[in-house]
C-alpha positions as CSV (number, residue, x, y, z in Angstrom):
1,X,-43.4,-0.8,-73.6
2,X,-45.8,-2.6,-71.3
3,X,-49.3,-0.9,-70.4
4,X,-50.1,-0.2,-66.6
5,X,-52.4,-3.7,-66.9
6,X,-49.2,-5.5,-68.0
7,X,-47.0,-3.7,-65.1
8,X,-49.6,-4.5,-62.4
9,X,-50.0,-8.5,-63.7
10,X,-46.2,-8.5,-64.0
11,X,-45.8,-7.2,-60.4
12,X,-48.2,-9.5,-59.0
13,X,-46.0,-12.6,-60.2
14,X,-43.2,-11.1,-58.6
15,X,-44.6,-10.4,-55.4
16,X,-46.0,-13.9,-55.7
17,X,-42.8,-15.4,-56.1
18,X,-41.4,-13.9,-53.4
19,X,-44.0,-13.9,-50.7
20,X,-46.4,-16.7,-51.8
21,X,-49.2,-14.0,-52.3
22,X,-51.9,-14.7,-54.3
23,X,-51.7,-12.7,-57.3
24,X,-55.3,-11.4,-57.1
25,X,-54.6,-9.9,-53.6
26,X,-51.5,-7.7,-55.7
27,X,-53.9,-4.2,-56.2
28,X,-52.9,-1.1,-57.1
29,X,-54.4,0.4,-53.9
30,X,-52.6,-2.0,-51.6
31,X,-49.5,-0.9,-49.7
32,X,-46.6,-3.1,-49.7
33,X,-45.9,-2.9,-45.9
34,X,-49.2,-2.4,-44.5
35,X,-51.9,-4.6,-46.6
36,X,-49.0,-6.9,-48.3
37,X,-47.0,-7.3,-45.0
38,X,-43.6,-7.2,-47.4
39,X,-40.5,-6.3,-45.3
40,X,-37.4,-4.1,-46.9
41,X,-35.4,-7.3,-48.0
42,X,-38.2,-8.7,-49.6
43,X,-39.1,-5.3,-51.2
44,X,-35.5,-5.2,-52.6
45,X,-35.6,-8.4,-54.1
46,X,-38.8,-7.2,-55.8
47,X,-37.3,-4.1,-57.0
48,X,-34.5,-5.9,-58.7
49,X,-36.8,-8.3,-60.3
50,X,-39.1,-5.9,-61.6
51,X,-35.9,-3.7,-62.9
52,X,-35.2,-6.9,-64.9
53,X,-38.5,-7.7,-66.2
54,X,-39.3,-4.2,-67.1
55,X,-36.1,-2.8,-67.8
56,X,-36.1,0.2,-65.8
57,X,-33.7,1.3,-63.3
58,X,-35.2,2.0,-59.6
59,X,-32.5,4.1,-57.7
60,X,-32.6,3.0,-54.0
61,X,-34.0,6.5,-53.3
62,X,-37.0,6.0,-55.3
63,X,-37.9,3.2,-53.6
64,X,-39.0,4.4,-50.3
65,X,-41.7,6.5,-52.2
66,X,-43.1,3.5,-53.7
67,X,-45.6,2.8,-50.9
68,X,-48.1,1.1,-52.9
69,X,-48.5,-1.1,-55.4
70,X,-49.8,1.7,-57.6
71,X,-46.8,3.8,-57.0
72,X,-45.1,1.0,-58.5
73,X,-46.7,0.6,-61.5
74,X,-46.8,4.3,-62.2
75,X,-43.1,4.7,-61.5
76,X,-42.2,1.6,-64.0
77,X,-44.8,2.8,-66.4
78,X,-43.2,6.6,-66.2
79,X,-39.3,5.4,-66.6
80,X,-39.9,3.3,-69.6
81,X,-41.5,6.3,-71.5
């Protein structure tokens, strides 16, 4: 099971691959849409890649609740438990 730091680091790499944003910009308090300017199509790609990387399932109806990077880190952390 990955720590929250490992999840954040992994998510930052996934977001970087999808958007080209620097991994240092991907911080827990950042909003995917407002701060990082990630659209719904990119978000779905990020979710699919995160599911594969962390071996979790993120249902489509949960994705809309993942407003910030921290929300995603918490969700993945809890889903692994």
